[in-house]
Each structure stands twice: as C-alpha cells, then as structure tokens.
C-alpha positions in Angstrom: 4.0 -8.5 15.5 1.3 -10.7 15.0 1.5 -14.0 12.9 -0.5 -14.0 9.7 -3.3 -16.7 9.4 -1.8 -18.7 6.8 2.0 -18.9 5.1 0.2 -17.5 1.7 2.0 -13.9 0.8 -1.5 -12.4 -0.5 -3.0 -13.1 2.8 0.0 -11.8 5.0 -0.2 -8.8 2.7 -4.0 -8.2 3.0 -3.7 -8.4 6.8 -1.3 -5.7 6.8 -3.2 -3.1 4.3 -6.7 -4.7 4.2 -8.1 -1.6 5.8 -9.6 1.4 4.1 -6.7 3.7 5.8 -3.4 2.2 6.0 -2.5 2.6 2.4 -4.0 6.1 2.5 -1.9 7.3 5.2 1.2 5.5 3.5 0.3 7.3 0.4 0.1 10.6 2.1 3.5 10.2 3.4 5.2 9.0 0.1 3.3 11.4 -2.2 2.2 14.1 0.1 5.4 14.4 2.3 3.3 14.6 5.1 5.4 13.7 8.2 3.4 15.2 11.1 -0.1 14.2 12.7 -1.8 17.4 11.9 -0.4 17.5 8.2 -1.7 14.1 7.8 -5.0 15.0 9.3 -5.6 18.1 7.4 -4.5 17.1 4.1 -6.7 14.0 4.2 -8.5 14.2 0.7 -10.8 11.4 2.4 -10.9 13.2 5.7 -9.7 10.5 8.2 -11.0 11.1 11.8 -8.3 11.8 14.3 -8.8 8.7 16.5 -8.5 6.5 13.1 -5.3 8.3 12.1 -3.7 7.8 15.6 -4.7 4.2 15.4 -3.4 3.8 12.0 0.0 5.5 12.7 0.3 3.5 15.9 0.0 0.2 13.9 2.0 1.2 11.0 4.8 1.9 13.5 4.6 -1.4 15.1 4.3 -3.0 11.6 7.8 -1.4 11.0 6.4 0.4 8.2 6.9 3.8 9.9 9.1 5.1 12.5 8.1 7.9 15.0 10.9 10.2 16.2 11.0 10.4 19.9 10.0 13.7 21.4 9.4 15.6 24.3 6.3 16.7 26.1 4.7 19.4 23.6 6.7 18.8 20.6 5.2 17.5 17.6 6.4 13.6 16.7 7.7 13.1 13.2 7.0 10.0 11.1 9.7 8.3 8.6 9.0 5.7 6.2 11.2 2.4 6.6 12.6 0.4 4.0 9.7 -1.8 3.5 7.4 1.1 2.9 9.7 2.6 0.3 9.3 -0.5 -1.4 5.4 -0.1 -1.9 6.1 2.6 -4.5 5.7 0.2 -7.3 2.6 -1.1 -5.6 1.0 2.5 -5.5 2.0 3.1 -8.9 0.3 -0.2 -9.8 -2.9 0.6 -7.7 -2.9 3.9 -9.8 -2.7 2.5 -12.9 -5.2 -0.2 -12.2 -7.8 2.9 -10.9 -6.9 5.1 -13.9 -8.4 2.3 -16.3 -11.2 0.8 -14.0 -12.6 3.4 -11.7 -13.9 7.0 -12.2 -11.2 9.4 -10.9 -10.8 13.4 -11.1 -8.2 15.3 -13.6 -6.4 16.9 -10.6 -6.0 13.4 -8.6 -5.3 11.4 -11.6 -2.3 13.1 -12.9 0.3 11.8 -10.6 -0.6 8.2 -11.1 -0.4 9.0 -14.7 3.1 10.4 -14.5 4.1 7.4 -12.5 2.5 5.0 -15.1 4.2 6.8 -17.9 7.7 6.7 -16.0 7.6 3.1 -15.4 9.9 1.2 -13.2 13.0 3.8 -13.7 11.1 6.5 -12.3 9.7 4.5 -9.4 13.2 3.5 -8.5 14.6 7.0 -8.8 11.6 8.0 -6.5 12.4 5.3 -4.0 15.9 6.7 -4.0 14.7 10.1 -2.9 12.4 8.6 -0.3 15.4 6.7 1.0 17.4 10.1 1.3 14.6 12.0 2.8 13.4 9.2 5.4 16.4 7.0 6.0 19.1 9.5 5.5 20.6 7.8 2.4 23.6 9.6 0.6 22.3 10.1 -2.6 23.2 13.0 -5.4 20.2 15.0 -5.8 18.7 15.2 -9.2 16.8 18.2 -10.6 14.1 18.2 -10.9 13.3 15.7 -8.5 10.4 13.2 -8.9 8.4 14.7 -6.2 9.1 18.3 -7.9 7.7 16.5 -11.2 4.5 14.9 -9.1 3.6 18.4 -7.6 4.2 20.4 -10.7 1.8 18.0 -12.7 -0.7 18.3 -9.7 -0.7 22.2 -9.6 -0.9 22.2 -13.5 -4.1 19.9 -13.2 -5.3 22.1 -10.3 -4.9 25.4 -12.3 -6.4 24.0 -15.5 -9.3 23.0 -13.5 -9.9 26.3 -12.1 -9.4 28.2 -15.2 -12.5 26.2 -16.8 
C-alpha cells in the first residue's frame, strides 16, 4: 500500500476515495448487495465502464477495503466488504444527508438516504452488523425486517409511486 503524501487524515482519506468511482463501487456493494463484476456493471446507475470497474475493484482489494474470493477458471469472483469498508456506512449516511440538502436528487434515489438520516447512528450500527454477518461471517441474530429489507422496501415504494404518476 502506498504511503499518503502527508500525515493529514483528510489527505490520507482523499487519496483513497478521491476518484469518482471508488465510493460508488463500495456504495453498490453496501446498499445494492452487488457482489459480482457483472452485477456491479449492470446495476451501475452512473454507467461505469468495464475497464474502470475492473481497475477500481483491483484497487479496493489492494487497499484492503474489499476481498476477492479466489476462483477457478470460468468461475465468477465474489467480492466482500472488509471491516474498514463496513465502517464507511456512517460516512455514506452523512454524504447522503448532505446531498439531500444541497444537491438536486430524484425521489426514487433519495429515499434510502432519507431513511438512513431518519434512523441515525442506531440504524447505521444495525446495518453495519448486518453487513458484518453477510460479508465477514459474524454470528449475529437476524432482525426482521432487516435494514437492507427496509431500504429496499423504501426504494421500491418510491419506484412504484413514480410509475403511478
């Protein structure tokens, strides 16, 4: 791993996430539960190119934010979040909150940010526990409905109401 240009924590973070795509790839794994290359590319709201996606996945693995399952020839590689990536959930929630207040957004794509903002740190912690279970194999009792189910339901409800207009 390359050393940051300075010891400043903000600089060190920007050097990891300063490009347009890294956080979006992580977002799609965290919130979209997309774990395979084709899922990530096909589900990209922003239309990431395959060469960019391949580069970002490789880089995120090198930075220990993702792990890549070893596969045999012809098998699809599955990506999993690491603990440092899971701990980005509050950062995603805060970025979403800022975007809700200061940037134009669509109703369908803003509902998850609204739910995370309303739920606050308790919901973020619950979601991080779910991600630890799914990606790290942590033994956690399932809650129903899960945060992922609540986020998906909010998104689907907004999608249906948009189609009904």
